[in-house]
C-alpha positions as CSV (number, residue, x, y, z in Angstrom):
1,X,27.8,-8.6,-5.5
2,X,27.4,-7.5,-9.1
3,X,26.8,-3.9,-7.9
4,X,29.9,-4.0,-5.8
5,X,31.9,-5.2,-8.8
6,X,30.6,-2.1,-10.7
7,X,31.9,0.1,-7.9
8,X,28.7,0.6,-5.9
9,X,29.6,0.9,-2.2
10,X,27.7,-1.4,0.2
11,X,26.5,0.3,3.4
12,X,24.8,-2.0,5.8
13,X,22.0,-0.5,7.9
14,X,22.8,-0.6,11.6
15,X,20.3,-1.8,14.2
16,X,19.4,1.8,15.4
17,X,18.7,2.9,11.8
18,X,16.6,-0.2,11.2
19,X,14.5,0.5,14.2
20,X,13.8,4.0,12.9
21,X,12.8,2.6,9.5
22,X,10.6,0.0,11.1
23,X,8.8,2.6,13.2
24,X,8.1,4.7,10.1
25,X,7.1,1.9,7.7
26,X,3.8,0.2,8.3
27,X,2.3,-2.6,6.2
28,X,-1.3,-3.7,6.7
29,X,-4.0,-5.8,5.1
30,X,-7.2,-3.8,4.5
31,X,-10.5,-5.0,3.1
32,X,-12.3,-2.8,0.5
33,X,-16.0,-2.2,1.2
34,X,-18.5,-1.6,-1.6
35,X,-18.6,2.1,-0.6
36,X,-14.9,2.6,-1.2
37,X,-14.0,5.0,-4.1
38,X,-11.3,2.5,-5.1
39,X,-13.8,-0.3,-6.0
40,X,-14.3,-1.2,-9.7
41,X,-11.4,1.0,-10.7
42,X,-7.9,0.2,-11.8
43,X,-5.1,0.9,-9.3
44,X,-3.8,3.7,-11.6
45,X,-7.2,5.2,-12.1
46,X,-7.8,5.3,-8.3
47,X,-4.7,7.4,-7.8
48,X,-4.3,5.8,-4.4
49,X,-0.8,7.1,-3.8
50,X,-1.9,10.6,-4.7
51,X,-4.9,10.5,-2.3
52,X,-3.4,8.6,0.6
53,X,0.4,8.4,0.1
54,X,0.2,4.6,0.6
55,X,1.3,2.0,-1.9
56,X,-0.5,-1.3,-2.8
57,X,2.0,-4.1,-2.6
58,X,-0.4,-7.1,-2.9
59,X,-4.1,-7.8,-3.6
60,X,-6.0,-10.8,-2.3
61,X,-9.0,-11.5,-4.5
62,X,-10.8,-14.6,-3.2
63,X,-8.1,-17.3,-3.0
64,X,-5.8,-15.6,-5.5
65,X,-3.0,-13.4,-4.2
66,X,-1.4,-10.9,-6.6
67,X,2.0,-9.7,-5.4
68,X,3.3,-6.4,-6.8
69,X,0.1,-5.9,-8.8
70,X,0.2,-4.1,-12.1
71,X,-1.5,-0.7,-12.2
72,X,-4.2,-2.0,-14.5
73,X,-5.6,-4.5,-11.9
74,X,-9.2,-3.6,-11.1
75,X,-10.0,-3.6,-7.4
76,X,-13.3,-5.2,-6.3
77,X,-15.4,-4.9,-3.2
78,X,-14.3,-7.6,-0.8
79,X,-10.7,-7.6,-2.0
80,X,-8.1,-7.4,0.7
81,X,-5.1,-5.3,-0.2
82,X,-1.7,-5.0,1.5
83,X,-0.7,-1.4,1.7
84,X,2.6,0.1,2.8
85,X,3.4,3.6,4.0
86,X,3.6,5.7,7.1
87,X,1.0,5.3,9.8
88,X,-1.0,8.4,8.7
89,X,-0.9,7.2,5.1
90,X,-2.3,3.8,6.1
91,X,-5.0,5.5,8.2
92,X,-6.1,7.6,5.2
93,X,-6.2,4.5,3.0
94,X,-8.2,2.6,5.6
95,X,-10.8,5.4,5.8
96,X,-11.1,5.5,2.0
97,X,-11.2,1.7,1.8
98,X,-14.3,1.9,4.1
99,X,-15.9,4.7,2.1
100,X,-15.2,7.4,4.6
101,X,-14.1,10.8,3.6
102,X,-10.8,12.2,4.8
103,X,-12.5,14.1,7.8
104,X,-14.3,10.9,8.9
105,X,-17.7,11.6,7.3
106,X,-19.2,9.1,5.0
């Protein structure tokens, strides 16, 4: 409402557009193995978005869930992370989370 008062126009997304967005956006929980190049590094240092295109939106470390984690959070083996992106980006992240190279080799 505040944005509307400042003159920003509100454009609701219709059902067809929402279906397209839902087909393109994937969110998935993925567990990091000890072989992952992301383990024992900060999110920023890992350059996850550069390597995969996916974004980390939550980290589950034991019983603790960190939503919208800071880029200085250190990822550990056994952490489960929620990533968002397109299907191919999620697949790249999943492969790297398992310690696999981009072509499927370990």
